[in-house]
C-alpha positions as CSV (number, residue, x, y, z in Angstrom):
1,M,0.5,-14.7,-9.3
2,A,-2.9,-15.6,-8.0
3,E,-5.3,-12.7,-7.2
4,A,-5.9,-12.6,-3.3
5,P,-9.6,-13.3,-2.6
6,G,-11.5,-10.2,-2.0
7,V,-9.0,-8.0,-3.7
8,L,-10.2,-4.6,-4.7
9,N,-10.8,-4.0,-8.4
10,A,-8.2,-2.2,-10.6
11,N,-10.3,1.1,-10.4
12,A,-10.4,1.2,-6.6
13,T,-8.0,3.4,-4.7
14,M,-5.8,1.7,-2.1
15,N,-3.3,3.5,0.2
16,P,0.4,2.4,0.0
17,D,0.1,0.2,3.1
18,Q,-3.0,-1.6,1.8
19,S,-1.5,-2.1,-1.6
20,S,1.6,-3.6,-0.2
21,A,-0.4,-5.9,2.2
22,R,-2.6,-7.0,-0.4
23,H,0.4,-7.9,-2.6
24,R,1.9,-9.8,0.4
25,L,-1.3,-11.6,0.9
26,A,-1.6,-12.8,-2.7
27,T,2.1,-13.9,-2.6
28,A,1.5,-15.9,0.6
29,L,-1.6,-17.6,-0.8
30,D,0.6,-18.6,-3.8
31,G,3.2,-19.8,-1.3
32,L,0.6,-22.2,0.2
33,T,-0.4,-23.6,-3.1
34,A,3.3,-24.2,-4.0
35,A,4.1,-25.8,-0.7
36,F,1.0,-27.9,-0.3
37,G,-0.8,-28.2,-3.6
38,G,0.2,-31.7,-4.2
39,M,-0.4,-33.1,-0.7
40,T,-2.8,-35.7,0.4
41,A,-4.1,-37.2,3.7
42,H,-2.3,-40.3,4.8
43,P,-3.3,-43.4,2.7
44,D,-4.7,-45.1,5.9
45,E,-6.6,-42.1,7.2
46,H,-10.2,-42.7,8.3
47,N,-13.0,-41.1,10.2
48,C,-16.4,-42.1,11.3
49,E,-19.0,-42.2,8.5
50,C,-21.9,-41.5,10.9
51,H,-20.2,-38.2,12.3
52,W,-17.7,-37.0,9.5
53,G,-18.7,-38.3,6.1
54,S,-18.8,-40.9,3.6
55,A,-16.1,-43.1,2.2
56,E,-16.4,-41.4,-1.2
57,E,-15.8,-38.0,0.7
58,L,-12.7,-39.4,2.6
59,A,-11.4,-40.6,-0.8
60,Q,-11.2,-37.1,-1.9
61,L,-8.8,-36.2,0.8
62,K,-6.4,-38.8,-0.7
63,V,-6.4,-37.2,-4.1
64,P,-4.3,-34.1,-4.5
65,G,-5.8,-30.9,-5.7
66,T,-9.4,-31.9,-5.7
67,E,-11.6,-29.0,-4.7
68,L,-13.8,-29.8,-1.7
69,D,-17.3,-28.5,-1.4
70,P,-17.6,-25.9,1.5
71,D,-19.5,-28.4,3.8
72,L,-16.9,-31.0,3.4
73,L,-14.1,-28.5,3.9
74,R,-15.8,-27.3,7.0
75,R,-16.2,-30.9,8.4
76,T,-12.6,-31.7,7.7
77,W,-10.9,-28.8,9.4
78,Q,-13.2,-29.0,12.3
79,A,-12.8,-32.8,13.0
80,P,-10.6,-33.1,16.0
81,D,-9.9,-36.9,15.7
82,W,-7.9,-37.5,12.5
83,S,-5.1,-40.0,13.1
84,D,-2.8,-37.7,11.3
85,H,-4.2,-34.3,11.5
86,A,-1.0,-32.7,10.1
87,S,-1.4,-34.5,6.7
88,V,-5.1,-33.7,6.5
89,L,-4.4,-30.1,7.2
90,R,-1.6,-29.9,4.7
91,R,-4.1,-31.4,2.1
92,I,-6.7,-28.7,2.6
93,L,-4.5,-25.7,3.5
94,P,-4.6,-23.8,0.1
95,Q,-8.3,-24.1,-0.2
96,F,-8.8,-23.4,3.7
97,A,-6.7,-20.4,3.6
98,T,-8.5,-18.9,0.6
99,A,-11.9,-19.5,2.3
100,L,-10.6,-17.9,5.5
101,V,-9.6,-14.8,3.6
102,K,-12.9,-14.6,1.7
103,G,-14.8,-14.9,5.0
104,S,-16.7,-17.9,3.9
105,V,-15.4,-20.1,6.9
106,E,-18.3,-20.3,9.3
107,P,-17.4,-21.9,12.6
108,L,-20.0,-23.1,15.1
109,F,-18.7,-20.7,17.9
110,G,-15.8,-18.5,17.0
111,L,-13.0,-18.3,14.5
112,E,-10.5,-19.3,17.1
113,E,-11.9,-22.9,16.3
114,A,-10.1,-22.6,12.9
115,G,-7.0,-21.4,14.6
116,R,-7.0,-24.6,16.7
117,S,-7.2,-26.6,13.6
118,F,-3.9,-25.1,12.7
119,A,-2.6,-25.8,16.2
120,R,-3.7,-29.4,16.0
121,G,-1.4,-30.0,13.0
122,H,1.6,-28.7,14.9
123,W,2.5,-26.8,11.8
124,Q,5.5,-25.1,13.6
125,Q,7.3,-28.5,13.7
126,W,6.9,-29.1,9.9
127,P,9.8,-28.8,7.6
128,T,11.2,-25.3,7.4
129,A,9.7,-24.4,3.9
130,Q,6.2,-25.7,4.9
131,A,6.2,-23.9,8.3
132,G,7.4,-20.9,6.7
133,A,4.5,-20.8,4.2
134,V,2.0,-21.1,6.9
135,R,3.8,-18.5,8.9
136,D,4.0,-16.1,6.0
137,F,0.2,-16.6,5.4
138,L,-0.9,-15.8,8.9
139,H,1.2,-12.7,9.1
140,A,0.2,-11.5,5.6
141,W,-3.5,-12.0,6.4
142,W,-3.2,-10.1,9.6
143,A,-1.4,-7.1,7.9
144,D,-3.9,-7.2,5.1
145,T,-6.9,-7.2,7.6
146,L,-5.5,-4.2,9.6
147,T,-4.9,-2.1,6.4
148,D,-8.2,-2.9,4.8
149,P,-11.1,-0.5,5.7
150,A,-13.7,-3.3,5.2
151,P,-12.0,-6.8,5.6
152,A,-14.1,-9.7,5.0
153,V,-13.4,-10.9,8.5
154,P,-13.2,-8.5,11.6
155,A,-9.8,-7.8,13.0
156,Y,-10.9,-9.2,16.4
157,E,-11.8,-12.5,14.8
158,V,-8.6,-12.8,12.8
159,L,-6.6,-12.0,15.9
160,A,-8.3,-14.8,17.8
161,L,-7.5,-17.1,15.1
162,V,-3.9,-16.2,14.4
163,T,-3.3,-16.3,18.3
164,E,-4.7,-19.8,18.6
165,A,-2.9,-21.0,15.5
166,S,0.5,-19.7,16.8
167,A,0.1,-20.1,20.5
168,T,1.2,-16.4,21.0
169,L,-0.4,-13.1,21.1
170,T,2.7,-10.9,21.1
171,P,3.7,-10.6,17.5
172,W,0.1,-9.8,16.4
173,L,-0.2,-7.0,18.9
174,T,3.2,-5.7,17.9
175,T,2.1,-5.4,14.3
176,W,-1.1,-3.6,15.5
177,A,0.8,-1.2,17.5
178,A,3.1,-0.3,14.6
179,L,-0.1,0.4,12.3
180,T,-1.8,3.6,13.4
181,G,-4.4,5.8,11.9
182,H,-7.2,4.7,9.5
183,P,-8.1,1.9,9.1
184,A,-6.2,0.2,11.9
185,D,-7.6,2.5,14.6
186,G,-11.1,1.8,13.4
187,H,-10.6,-1.9,13.7
188,L,-9.2,-1.2,17.2
189,A,-12.4,0.7,18.1
190,E,-14.4,-2.1,16.8
191,A,-12.4,-4.7,18.7
192,A,-12.5,-2.6,22.0
193,A,-16.1,-2.4,21.9
194,H,-16.4,-6.2,21.2
195,W,-14.0,-7.1,24.0
196,E,-14.7,-4.8,26.9
197,Y,-17.6,-6.8,28.5
198,D,-15.4,-9.9,28.8
199,L,-12.2,-8.2,29.7
200,L,-13.9,-6.3,32.5
201,G,-15.1,-9.6,33.9
202,D,-11.4,-10.8,33.8
203,Q,-12.2,-13.2,30.9
204,L,-10.5,-13.6,27.4
205,P,-12.9,-12.6,24.7
206,W,-12.5,-15.9,22.9
207,D,-12.2,-19.6,23.9
208,S,-8.6,-20.4,24.2
209,W,-7.0,-23.9,24.3
210,E,-4.0,-22.8,26.6
211,N,-2.4,-19.9,28.3
212,E,-5.7,-18.3,28.6
213,E,-5.0,-16.2,31.7
214,E,-1.7,-15.1,30.3
215,T,-3.2,-14.1,27.0
216,R,-6.0,-12.2,28.7
217,T,-3.5,-10.4,30.9
218,E,-1.4,-9.4,27.9
219,L,-4.4,-8.2,25.8
220,T,-5.7,-6.2,28.7
221,A,-2.3,-4.6,29.4
222,W,-1.8,-3.7,25.7
223,L,-5.2,-2.1,25.4
224,V,-4.7,0.0,28.5
225,R,-1.3,1.1,27.3
226,N,-2.0,1.5,23.5
227,A,-5.8,2.2,23.1
228,P,-6.9,5.3,24.8
229,A,-5.0,7.9,22.6
230,R,-5.8,6.1,19.5
231,L,-9.5,5.6,20.3
232,R,-9.8,9.2,21.5
233,A,-8.3,10.4,18.2
234,H,-10.7,8.2,16.3
235,G,-13.6,9.7,18.0
236,V,-15.0,6.9,20.0
237,S,-17.5,7.6,22.9
238,E,-16.4,8.6,26.3
239,E,-18.2,5.5,27.6
240,L,-15.9,3.3,25.7
241,L,-12.8,5.2,26.8
242,H,-13.9,4.9,30.5
243,R,-14.3,1.1,30.0
244,I,-10.9,0.9,28.7
245,R,-9.5,3.0,31.6
246,L,-11.4,0.6,34.0
247,L,-9.3,-2.3,32.7
248,G,-6.3,-0.7,34.3
249,L,-8.1,-1.0,37.7
250,T,-8.7,-4.0,39.8
251,G,-11.0,-5.1,42.6
252,D,-13.1,-2.5,44.4
253,D,-11.4,0.3,42.4
254,R,-12.9,-1.0,39.2
255,W,-16.4,-2.1,40.6
256,E,-16.9,1.1,42.6
257,D,-15.7,3.5,40.0
258,P,-18.6,5.9,39.0
259,H,-18.2,4.9,35.4
260,W,-18.5,1.1,36.1
261,P,-21.1,0.0,33.5
262,G,-22.9,-2.4,35.8
263,H,-22.0,-5.5,33.9
264,R,-23.3,-8.8,35.5
265,Y,-21.4,-12.0,35.2
């Protein structure tokens, strides 16, 4: 079995949840290689040399298993105009997933961009084994992130990606609700601090393709319901606790609360 990128060394101590999640992630990465390792882009696939890359680079996508340099990989998953995005995505998936786990994927704006690359491929409509391999990876990476005290990618960024990739927020929040204590609560504190400004302005904290309002409403309600007790036990500031409380208020009740932070939008 391939070692998951970023895996702790043999002398490091992992709690049982983290060890199990790390093993699950390694298995899922192996599954992507097994499912997609021999894939290529469609023989007739093309893209603009001025805006995407050279004919020599395009030819690499039509050869299975060739490692792409990081810049070519980035241009490939970011391009929105492939004739057959699904075949291009299948071609790069093993390397793309490994780069995501390592934290070496650097989108121009947010990691939700990478999630939209998954969505453009309509992976949920692929044959059962292929769709299952993608689903297993997304869930395994999310579980590994929540159980890792220092993941390569912050949990709030991984959540944005998997939500955009799957067009649903619910299963990812369900997993987070089930994982309590350290380190999941630490990731929740970091995420809440990152999200509160946007959510208090009734905005989703990442750029979403669709269902933005429904996703924001679900995330807000989940935080109001699940976060306060966990954040208090984690030792966050009273200021952050008040901001989470304010998410449960609307209109003048929110803006005129004595603990309103004075955000301007």
